[in-house]
C-alpha positions as CSV (number, residue, x, y, z in Angstrom):
1,M,-198.6,-166.0,-193.3
2,L,-198.1,-164.3,-189.9
3,S,-197.3,-167.5,-188.1
4,R,-195.0,-168.6,-191.0
5,L,-192.9,-165.5,-190.8
6,A,-192.8,-165.8,-186.9
7,A,-191.5,-169.3,-187.6
8,E,-188.6,-168.4,-189.8
9,R,-187.6,-165.2,-187.7
10,A,-188.2,-162.9,-190.4
11,T,-187.7,-159.2,-190.4
12,G,-189.6,-156.9,-192.5
13,V,-193.1,-155.2,-192.9
14,L,-196.2,-157.2,-193.5
15,M,-198.7,-154.9,-195.3
16,R,-202.6,-155.7,-195.2
17,E,-205.5,-153.7,-196.3
18,R,-205.9,-151.7,-193.0
19,G,-202.4,-151.2,-192.1
20,T,-199.0,-152.7,-191.6
21,L,-197.0,-155.0,-189.1
22,Y,-193.2,-154.5,-188.6
23,L,-191.4,-157.6,-187.5
24,C,-187.7,-158.2,-186.2
25,D,-186.5,-161.8,-185.9
26,G,-190.1,-163.0,-186.1
27,E,-191.7,-160.9,-183.5
28,V,-194.0,-157.7,-184.0
29,V,-191.9,-154.5,-183.0
30,H,-194.5,-151.8,-184.4
31,A,-197.8,-151.6,-186.0
32,E,-199.8,-148.9,-187.7
33,S,-203.3,-148.6,-189.0
34,P,-205.3,-145.4,-190.4
35,A,-208.1,-146.6,-188.1
36,T,-206.3,-145.8,-185.0
37,P,-204.3,-142.9,-183.6
38,G,-200.5,-143.5,-184.0
39,L,-198.1,-143.5,-181.0
40,D,-197.3,-139.6,-181.8
41,V,-200.9,-138.6,-181.2
42,L,-201.2,-140.8,-178.1
43,L,-198.2,-139.3,-176.6
44,T,-198.6,-135.5,-177.6
45,V,-202.4,-135.4,-177.2
46,R,-202.2,-136.7,-173.6
47,G,-199.1,-134.4,-172.8
48,A,-196.4,-137.1,-172.2
49,L,-194.4,-135.6,-174.9
50,H,-194.5,-131.9,-176.7
51,A,-195.2,-132.3,-180.3
52,E,-192.0,-130.5,-181.0
53,V,-190.0,-132.9,-178.8
54,W,-191.6,-135.6,-181.0
55,R,-190.5,-133.7,-184.1
56,Q,-187.0,-133.2,-183.2
57,A,-186.7,-137.0,-182.2
58,V,-187.9,-138.1,-185.5
59,A,-185.5,-135.4,-187.4
60,E,-182.3,-136.5,-185.3
61,A,-182.9,-140.3,-185.0
62,G,-185.4,-141.3,-187.6
63,A,-182.6,-142.1,-190.5
64,R,-180.9,-144.3,-187.8
65,R,-184.1,-146.2,-186.7
66,R,-183.6,-145.3,-183.1
67,V,-186.4,-142.5,-182.2
68,G,-187.5,-144.6,-179.0
69,R,-184.2,-145.1,-177.8
70,F,-183.3,-141.1,-178.7
71,L,-186.5,-140.1,-176.5
72,V,-185.4,-142.4,-173.5
73,D,-181.5,-141.4,-173.7
74,S,-182.4,-137.8,-173.9
75,G,-184.6,-137.8,-170.8
76,R,-187.7,-136.8,-172.8
77,I,-189.7,-139.9,-171.6
78,A,-189.1,-142.7,-169.2
79,E,-188.3,-146.1,-170.6
80,G,-191.2,-147.7,-169.0
81,A,-193.8,-145.2,-170.0
82,L,-192.6,-145.3,-173.4
83,E,-193.0,-149.1,-173.5
84,L,-196.5,-148.9,-172.0
85,C,-197.7,-146.3,-174.5
86,H,-196.1,-148.4,-177.4
87,L,-197.5,-151.5,-176.4
88,G,-201.0,-149.8,-176.2
89,A,-200.5,-148.5,-179.7
90,L,-199.4,-151.8,-181.2
91,Y,-202.0,-153.7,-179.7
92,D,-204.4,-151.2,-181.0
93,A,-203.3,-150.9,-184.8
94,A,-202.7,-154.7,-184.7
95,Y,-206.6,-155.3,-184.0
96,F,-207.3,-153.5,-187.2
97,V,-204.4,-154.9,-189.1
98,L,-205.3,-158.5,-188.4
99,G,-209.0,-158.0,-189.0
100,P,-211.0,-159.6,-192.1
101,S,-209.7,-158.4,-195.6
102,S,-210.6,-158.6,-199.1
103,S,-207.1,-158.0,-200.5
104,P,-204.0,-160.3,-200.2
105,A,-201.4,-159.8,-197.7
106,R,-197.7,-158.9,-199.0
107,F,-194.3,-159.0,-196.9
108,R,-191.3,-157.0,-197.8
109,Y,-188.1,-158.6,-196.1
110,G,-185.4,-156.3,-194.3
111,A,-187.9,-153.3,-194.2
112,A,-187.5,-151.7,-190.7
113,H,-189.5,-148.9,-189.0
114,W,-187.9,-145.4,-188.2
115,L,-189.1,-145.8,-184.4
116,G,-186.8,-148.5,-183.7
117,S,-187.6,-151.7,-181.4
118,V,-189.1,-150.7,-178.1
119,R,-190.8,-153.9,-176.7
120,P,-191.0,-156.6,-179.1
121,V,-194.5,-158.8,-179.0
122,P,-194.6,-162.5,-180.1
123,V,-196.9,-163.3,-182.9
124,A,-198.9,-165.7,-180.7
125,A,-199.5,-163.0,-178.0
126,L,-200.7,-160.6,-180.8
127,E,-203.0,-163.1,-182.3
128,R,-204.5,-164.1,-178.9
129,E,-205.2,-160.4,-178.0
130,T,-206.6,-159.7,-181.0
131,L,-209.3,-162.6,-180.8
132,R,-210.2,-161.7,-177.3
133,R,-210.9,-158.3,-178.2
134,R,-212.9,-159.4,-181.3
135,E,-215.1,-161.5,-179.1
136,L,-215.4,-158.8,-176.6
137,L,-216.9,-156.5,-179.1
138,H,-219.1,-159.1,-180.3
139,R,-220.5,-159.9,-176.8
140,I,-221.1,-156.3,-176.2
141,W,-223.0,-155.6,-179.5
142,P,-223.0,-157.8,-182.5
143,D,-223.1,-155.4,-185.3
144,P,-219.8,-154.3,-186.6
145,A,-221.3,-151.4,-188.4
146,T,-220.7,-149.2,-185.5
147,D,-216.9,-149.6,-185.9
148,T,-216.8,-147.8,-189.3
149,A,-220.1,-145.9,-190.3
150,P,-220.7,-142.5,-189.3
151,L,-222.6,-142.5,-186.2
152,V,-225.9,-140.7,-185.2
153,R,-227.7,-140.4,-182.1
154,S,-231.1,-142.0,-181.6
155,R,-233.9,-139.6,-181.8
156,G,-236.4,-139.1,-178.9
157,L,-234.2,-140.6,-176.5
158,A,-233.2,-138.7,-173.1
159,E,-229.5,-138.8,-172.4
160,P,-229.1,-141.2,-169.7
161,A,-226.2,-141.0,-167.1
162,L,-222.9,-141.9,-168.7
163,T,-219.6,-142.3,-167.4
164,P,-217.0,-139.4,-168.1
165,R,-215.4,-141.5,-170.9
166,Q,-218.5,-142.5,-172.4
167,K,-219.9,-138.5,-172.5
168,A,-216.8,-137.7,-174.1
169,V,-217.4,-140.3,-177.0
170,L,-221.0,-139.4,-177.2
171,D,-220.3,-135.8,-177.5
172,R,-218.5,-136.4,-180.7
173,V,-221.1,-138.3,-182.4
174,D,-222.3,-135.8,-184.8
175,G,-223.6,-137.8,-187.9
176,D,-220.2,-137.6,-189.8
177,R,-217.4,-138.8,-187.6
178,T,-216.7,-142.4,-187.7
179,A,-215.2,-144.4,-184.6
180,A,-211.6,-143.5,-186.1
181,E,-212.1,-140.0,-186.1
182,I,-213.4,-139.9,-182.7
183,S,-210.6,-141.8,-181.2
184,L,-208.4,-139.2,-183.3
185,A,-210.3,-136.3,-181.8
186,L,-209.8,-137.6,-178.5
187,G,-206.2,-138.8,-178.6
188,R,-207.3,-142.2,-177.3
189,P,-206.7,-145.8,-178.6
190,A,-209.5,-146.7,-181.2
191,F,-210.3,-150.0,-179.4
192,H,-211.3,-148.3,-176.3
193,T,-213.7,-146.2,-178.4
194,L,-215.1,-149.0,-180.2
195,V,-216.2,-150.7,-176.7
196,D,-217.8,-147.4,-175.7
197,L,-219.6,-147.1,-179.0
198,R,-220.7,-150.7,-178.9
199,R,-222.0,-150.0,-175.4
200,L,-223.7,-147.0,-176.5
201,A,-225.3,-148.9,-179.4
202,A,-226.4,-151.9,-177.3
203,A,-228.4,-149.2,-175.0
204,G,-230.3,-147.8,-178.0
205,I,-228.5,-144.3,-177.7
206,I,-226.4,-144.2,-180.9
207,T,-227.1,-146.1,-184.4
208,A,-225.0,-146.7,-187.7
209,P,-227.0,-146.4,-190.8
210,H,-228.1,-149.5,-192.1
211,A,-227.4,-151.4,-188.9
212,S,-228.1,-154.9,-189.1
213,A,-228.3,-155.8,-185.6
214,Q,-232.0,-156.1,-183.8
215,A,-232.9,-153.4,-181.3
216,P,-231.5,-153.8,-177.8
217,E,-233.5,-155.4,-175.0
218,P,-234.2,-152.5,-172.5
219,V,-232.1,-154.6,-169.7
220,V,-229.1,-153.5,-171.9
221,A,-229.6,-149.8,-171.6
222,A,-230.2,-150.3,-168.1
223,L,-227.0,-151.9,-167.6
224,L,-225.4,-149.0,-169.1
225,T,-227.2,-146.2,-167.3
226,G,-228.1,-147.6,-163.9
227,T,-231.7,-146.5,-164.3
228,T,-233.4,-149.5,-162.9
229,D,-234.5,-150.8,-159.7
230,D,-234.3,-154.6,-160.8
231,P,-232.1,-156.4,-158.3
232,D,-230.9,-158.9,-160.8
233,V,-229.6,-155.9,-163.2
234,A,-228.2,-154.1,-160.3
235,L,-226.0,-157.3,-159.5
236,L,-224.9,-157.5,-163.1
237,R,-224.0,-153.8,-163.0
238,R,-221.9,-154.2,-159.8
239,L,-220.1,-157.3,-161.4
240,R,-219.5,-155.4,-165.0
241,D,-217.9,-152.4,-162.7
242,A,-215.8,-154.9,-160.9
243,L,-214.4,-156.6,-163.8
244,E,-213.9,-153.1,-165.6
245,A,-212.0,-152.2,-162.6
246,L,-209.8,-155.4,-162.7
């Protein structure tokens, strides 16, 4: 359906079970999902914008669907910074919107988002990135329960050395929060949180109730924590670090 809408250069909103995609002339200009923090959260929690500035922009330019343009033209944020943050939020939400669904999709022609067009993304590029992310998560840890269930720490396991980002995520695993709630609390893109949570699950540090995947091999935990003297594992760890840096 999305490919057909792109081919006909449609403008409107595609509504699916886990969120919405806004199209303009067949390209995706905005995406929203309850599973990930919105652009407003990503901008305000990280200090790129004050919350009051965001509210002012929505109040003054929302009806004209030019909130993004208002922020740039009024000097509240640089155009490049807005584009970068918006693309991150768009790809993040689209990952969830384009995920498996038990409900049919609906498209409403002519609808437009109040943010306005910031940096349109071709449908083909969005689909490729969504598939890449799905495959990456599967390689890290194949059980998707980590993405949606409340998460708990494994009992009897001493906390290993973690990266600051992983520790910030683990500190918010309390048996009640889901990945989406952890992302919201941190003001981070949800996909980044999923990557960290699946790595923690692969290392046996956290679990999801009724998880279907088998217990991780010790070498997986070693890759995460760096607590092994095995030269093969050390090589893999350096390779992982280099790829993450790229």
